[in-house]
C-alpha positions as CSV (number, residue, x, y, z in Angstrom):
1,M,148.3,114.7,100.3
2,R,147.0,112.3,97.9
3,I,149.7,110.7,95.5
4,T,149.5,110.0,92.0
5,E,150.2,106.0,91.4
6,T,153.3,107.0,89.8
7,V,155.2,107.7,92.7
8,Q,153.5,105.4,94.9
9,S,155.1,102.4,91.9
10,I,158.8,104.0,93.1
11,L,158.2,103.9,96.9
12,S,157.1,100.5,96.5
13,K,160.5,99.8,95.2
14,Y,162.3,100.8,98.8
15,E,161.6,97.6,99.8
16,T,163.3,97.9,103.5
17,D,162.9,101.3,104.0
18,T,161.3,102.8,106.9
19,P,157.7,104.7,106.3
20,G,159.6,107.8,107.6
21,V,162.0,107.4,104.6
22,K,159.3,107.0,102.1
23,A,157.4,109.6,103.5
24,N,160.7,112.6,102.8
25,L,160.6,110.9,99.7
26,C,157.0,111.6,98.6
27,R,157.9,114.7,99.9
28,M,160.0,115.3,97.4
29,L,158.4,113.4,94.4
30,M,154.9,115.6,94.4
31,Q,156.9,119.1,95.1
32,G,156.3,121.5,92.2
33,E,155.9,121.8,89.0
34,L,156.7,118.4,88.1
35,G,155.1,116.4,91.3
36,G,153.7,113.4,90.8
37,T,155.4,112.6,87.4
38,G,157.7,110.7,88.8
39,K,160.4,112.8,87.8
40,M,162.8,115.2,90.0
41,I,164.5,118.6,89.5
42,I,166.5,119.4,92.3
43,L,168.2,122.6,92.3
44,P,172.1,122.5,94.5
45,V,173.9,126.2,95.6
46,D,177.0,124.5,96.4
47,Q,179.2,127.0,94.8
48,G,179.7,128.8,96.9
49,F,181.9,126.6,99.0
50,E,183.3,125.2,96.0
51,H,184.6,127.6,94.1
52,G,184.5,130.9,96.7
53,P,181.5,133.9,96.6
54,A,182.5,136.0,94.0
55,R,183.3,133.2,91.5
56,S,180.0,132.0,91.7
57,F,177.0,134.7,92.6
58,A,179.1,137.5,91.5
59,P,177.4,137.0,88.1
60,N,174.0,137.7,90.2
61,P,174.6,139.1,93.2
62,L,171.3,138.5,94.1
63,G,172.2,135.3,94.8
64,Y,174.5,136.9,98.3
65,D,171.5,136.7,99.6
66,P,170.3,132.9,101.1
67,H,167.2,133.4,101.5
68,Y,167.7,134.7,97.5
69,H,168.0,130.5,97.2
70,F,165.2,129.5,99.0
71,Q,162.4,131.6,96.8
72,L,163.9,130.9,93.1
73,A,163.6,126.7,94.1
74,I,160.1,127.3,95.5
75,D,159.1,129.8,92.6
76,A,160.3,127.9,89.8
77,G,158.3,124.9,91.1
78,L,161.6,122.4,91.6
79,N,161.1,119.1,93.8
80,A,163.9,119.9,96.4
81,Y,166.6,122.5,97.3
82,A,169.8,121.3,98.6
83,A,172.7,123.3,100.0
84,P,175.8,123.1,102.9
85,L,174.8,123.6,106.9
86,G,175.0,127.0,106.7
87,M,172.7,128.1,103.5
88,L,169.8,126.0,105.2
89,E,170.8,127.3,108.7
90,A,170.1,130.9,107.3
91,G,167.1,130.6,106.0
92,A,166.0,127.5,107.3
93,D,163.3,129.2,109.8
94,S,161.8,131.8,106.9
95,F,161.1,128.3,104.4
96,A,159.8,126.0,107.0
97,G,157.7,123.4,105.0
98,Q,157.8,125.9,101.4
99,I,160.1,123.5,100.6
100,P,162.0,120.0,100.7
101,T,165.6,120.6,101.8
102,I,168.7,118.2,101.6
103,L,171.6,118.9,103.4
104,K,174.7,118.7,102.0
105,A,177.0,116.9,104.6
106,N,180.4,116.6,102.5
107,S,182.1,119.7,100.6
108,A,185.0,120.4,98.3
109,N,187.3,123.7,97.7
110,S,188.9,125.0,95.3
111,L,191.7,126.2,96.8
112,M,193.5,123.1,97.9
113,P,196.6,122.0,95.4
114,K,195.3,121.2,92.0
115,D,196.9,117.8,92.1
116,A,195.3,116.4,95.4
117,P,193.2,113.8,95.3
118,K,189.2,114.7,94.8
119,D,188.3,115.2,98.1
120,Q,185.4,116.0,100.5
121,A,185.5,116.7,104.0
122,I,182.2,116.0,106.2
123,T,180.5,119.0,107.1
124,A,177.3,118.7,108.5
125,S,175.8,115.6,110.6
126,V,172.5,113.7,110.8
127,D,171.9,115.2,114.1
128,D,171.5,118.7,111.9
129,A,169.2,117.6,109.2
130,L,166.8,116.5,112.2
131,R,167.0,120.1,113.6
132,L,166.5,121.9,109.9
133,G,163.9,119.2,109.1
134,C,165.4,118.1,105.4
135,A,164.2,115.2,103.8
136,A,167.2,114.1,103.2
137,I,170.9,114.4,103.7
138,G,173.0,114.4,100.4
139,F,176.8,113.7,99.9
140,T,179.4,113.5,97.2
141,V,181.4,110.4,96.3
142,Y,183.8,110.3,93.7
143,P,184.5,106.3,92.2
144,G,188.1,106.4,90.6
145,S,190.0,108.9,93.2
146,S,192.5,107.5,95.5
147,A,190.5,108.9,98.4
148,G,187.0,107.3,97.1
149,L,186.9,104.5,99.7
150,A,187.0,106.2,102.5
151,L,184.0,108.6,101.0
152,F,182.4,105.1,100.4
153,E,182.8,104.8,103.5
154,E,181.9,108.0,104.9
155,I,178.4,107.7,103.0
156,A,177.7,104.4,104.1
157,E,177.9,105.3,107.7
158,I,176.1,108.4,107.4
159,S,173.2,107.3,105.5
160,R,172.3,104.2,107.8
161,E,171.9,107.1,110.8
162,A,169.9,109.2,108.8
163,K,167.9,105.8,107.6
164,S,167.3,105.3,111.3
165,Y,165.7,108.9,111.5
166,G,163.6,108.7,108.5
167,I,165.9,110.8,106.6
168,A,166.5,109.8,102.8
169,T,169.9,109.6,101.3
170,V,171.1,111.3,97.4
171,I,174.2,110.8,96.3
172,W,176.2,112.9,93.9
173,S,178.6,109.9,92.1
174,Y,181.5,112.3,90.3
175,P,183.9,109.1,88.3
176,R,187.4,111.9,88.9
177,G,190.3,111.0,89.8
178,E,194.0,109.7,89.0
179,A,192.6,106.7,87.2
180,L,190.3,108.5,84.6
181,S,190.9,110.4,81.3
182,K,188.6,113.8,81.5
183,K,187.1,112.3,78.4
184,G,186.3,108.9,80.5
185,E,184.8,110.6,83.3
186,T,181.6,111.0,81.3
187,A,182.2,107.9,79.5
188,M,179.1,105.5,79.0
189,D,180.4,102.7,81.2
190,V,182.0,104.5,83.8
191,S,178.8,106.4,84.7
192,A,176.6,103.5,84.2
193,Y,179.3,102.0,86.8
194,A,179.0,105.2,89.2
195,A,175.1,104.9,89.3
196,Q,176.0,101.2,90.2
197,I,177.9,101.8,93.3
198,A,175.9,104.6,94.7
199,A,173.2,102.4,94.4
200,L,174.7,100.1,96.3
201,L,175.9,102.2,99.1
202,G,172.0,103.0,99.6
203,A,171.4,105.9,98.1
204,H,167.3,107.0,97.3
205,I,168.5,109.6,94.7
206,I,171.4,109.1,92.6
207,K,172.9,112.3,90.2
208,V,175.4,111.6,87.9
209,K,177.0,113.3,84.8
210,L,175.0,113.1,81.3
211,P,176.8,110.2,79.5
212,A,178.6,110.5,76.7
213,D,178.5,107.8,73.9
214,T,182.0,106.9,74.4
215,L,183.5,103.5,76.9
216,E,186.4,104.3,78.9
217,Q,187.1,100.5,80.3
218,D,188.8,97.6,78.0
219,E,186.6,95.1,79.0
220,A,183.1,96.9,78.2
221,A,184.6,97.9,75.1
222,K,185.1,94.1,74.5
223,V,181.4,93.5,75.8
224,Y,180.3,95.9,73.6
225,Q,182.3,94.6,70.4
226,E,181.5,91.2,71.1
227,Q,177.5,91.4,71.6
228,E,178.2,94.0,68.8
229,I,176.2,96.7,70.3
230,D,175.9,100.0,68.7
231,L,176.7,103.1,70.7
232,A,175.9,105.5,68.2
233,S,172.3,103.0,68.0
234,Q,172.3,104.3,72.0
235,A,173.1,107.5,71.6
236,A,170.4,107.6,68.7
237,R,167.1,106.7,70.9
238,V,168.3,108.6,74.4
239,A,168.1,111.8,71.6
240,A,164.4,110.4,70.6
241,D,163.4,109.5,73.7
242,D,165.4,113.4,74.8
243,R,163.2,115.5,72.5
244,A,159.4,113.2,73.2
245,V,160.1,114.5,77.3
246,A,161.3,117.4,75.9
247,A,158.4,118.3,74.2
248,A,155.7,116.8,76.9
249,S,157.9,119.0,79.7
250,S,157.5,122.2,77.7
251,S,153.3,122.1,76.8
252,S,151.5,121.9,79.7
253,P,150.9,120.4,83.5
254,A,148.7,118.0,82.3
255,A,151.0,116.4,79.0
256,R,153.7,117.1,81.5
257,R,152.6,114.4,84.0
258,K,151.8,112.0,80.9
259,A,155.3,112.7,80.0
260,P,157.6,109.3,80.4
261,T,159.5,108.4,83.7
262,A,162.4,108.5,81.9
263,S,164.5,110.5,84.8
264,M,163.3,107.7,87.9
265,T,164.9,104.2,87.3
266,T,164.0,101.2,90.0
267,R,165.5,98.0,90.5
268,A,168.5,98.4,87.6
269,P,171.4,100.2,88.7
270,S,173.2,99.5,85.7
271,A,170.7,102.0,83.8
272,T,170.9,104.8,85.7
273,A,173.1,106.6,84.0
274,A,171.3,106.1,80.5
275,A,167.8,107.3,82.0
276,T,169.6,110.0,84.1
277,A,171.0,111.4,80.7
278,R,167.5,111.1,79.7
279,S,166.1,112.9,82.2
280,S,168.6,115.1,82.3
281,A,168.2,116.9,79.2
282,A,164.6,116.5,78.7
283,T,164.4,118.8,82.1
284,R,166.6,120.9,81.7
285,S,164.3,122.7,79.1
286,S,161.3,123.3,80.9
287,A,164.2,124.0,84.5
288,R,165.9,126.4,82.1
289,A,162.7,128.4,81.4
290,R,161.5,128.0,84.9
291,T,164.8,129.9,86.4
292,R,164.8,132.8,83.8
293,S,162.0,133.5,85.5
294,P,162.1,136.4,88.2
295,C,160.9,135.2,91.8
296,S,157.5,136.5,92.9
297,P,156.4,139.9,93.2
298,S,156.6,139.4,97.0
299,W,160.4,138.8,96.9
300,R,161.2,141.6,95.1
301,A,158.3,143.6,95.0
302,S,161.0,147.3,95.5
303,T,162.4,145.8,91.9
304,K,160.7,147.3,88.6
305,A,159.9,144.7,86.3
306,K,162.7,145.8,84.0
307,S,165.0,145.7,86.8
308,N,164.1,142.2,87.7
309,R,164.7,141.0,84.0
310,S,168.4,142.1,84.1
311,Q,168.9,140.4,87.0
312,R,167.8,136.8,86.2
313,P,170.6,134.4,87.6
314,R,173.4,134.2,85.1
315,G,175.9,131.0,85.9
316,A,174.8,131.9,89.6
317,H,172.5,128.0,89.4
318,H,172.0,124.9,88.3
319,V,169.1,123.1,88.8
320,E,169.9,118.5,89.0
321,A,167.8,116.2,87.1
322,A,168.1,113.5,89.8
323,S,167.2,109.3,89.3
324,A,165.3,107.4,91.9
325,W,166.9,103.9,92.7
C-alpha cells in the first residue's frame, strides 16, 4: 500500500512508537473515503452495552445483527469500526481484513444508579485485541469524575501493553463528574484539558465532544480576559473553517483529498479540542450522506430498494471524528 505525504507526516510525529503501532495507524488513516487525507471517521457501536439493545437498535432493527455494523462501516467508506468484545467476536472472521477494528476495552451501563460516580469497567484485554486482529484498543476516561484517577491508571497500563505488541491506543476523553456543571462538560477550556490529559496518557487518537464557546474554569476565564481573547471571534473562525472543509468534503474525492487536515493535530495537545471541533462539524456532513445510504446489494440482496430506504439507520448509529496526537 502506497501512503500519502500527509499520512507520512503524521506518522513521523510518533517518535517513540514501534513500526507495528505505526503500521496500524497507517491502516486506519489510509482506509475508506477519507484515506490518505489525514482525516478520520470511526463508527463506534457500544450503545448496546451503554444503553441496552431496545433503546439502541429498536429504531432500526437491522442493528440487532452484529454483522450489520461491520458492513455499514465498510459501505460508508469509514476509517475504522469500534465496538466491545462480543460485537467484534461476532464478525471478526466474516469481515477479517475488510475494515480496521478498535476493541473497546472498557464499558459502562445505564442501569447504574444515577448518582454513582462516572466510571467504566474493564471488559476486554490486549490479548483479545491481538486474537481479533484489531488495529487499536479503545478506552473511555472521565476527567472530572471521582473515579477518573483509577481510569487514568487503567489505560496507562493497558496502553503500555498494547504498544509493546504494536497496537495503537484510542481514548475517548469525556469530562463528566461531580466537579463539573452540565454546560461545563463541553466548555472550551475543559475540552482542551480533556484532550491534553488523553495525549499525556499516551493516546494516538483522541476523541472529545464538540467544544462550546464557553469557559468553565475561573482560571481560564481570567487568562482570556487578561489576554483579551474573544471567544466569539474564535468560534467564528472555527465556523469558517467548518464551511470550507465541509464544502470540500461534499465534493469530489479528489477535492476531499486536498481539503485542510483540521482533524489531525500533532504536537499541540492544547489545540486538540479545537481541531476536533473543526473536524467533527466538517465530517458530519459527508458522514450523514454515507450512513443514509443502504448497505451494498450483496448485503441485502433479498430486500427491495424501497424497503432499503425505509430501514435506513435512525438513531442507532453515530460517527465520530477523531484527532491524532
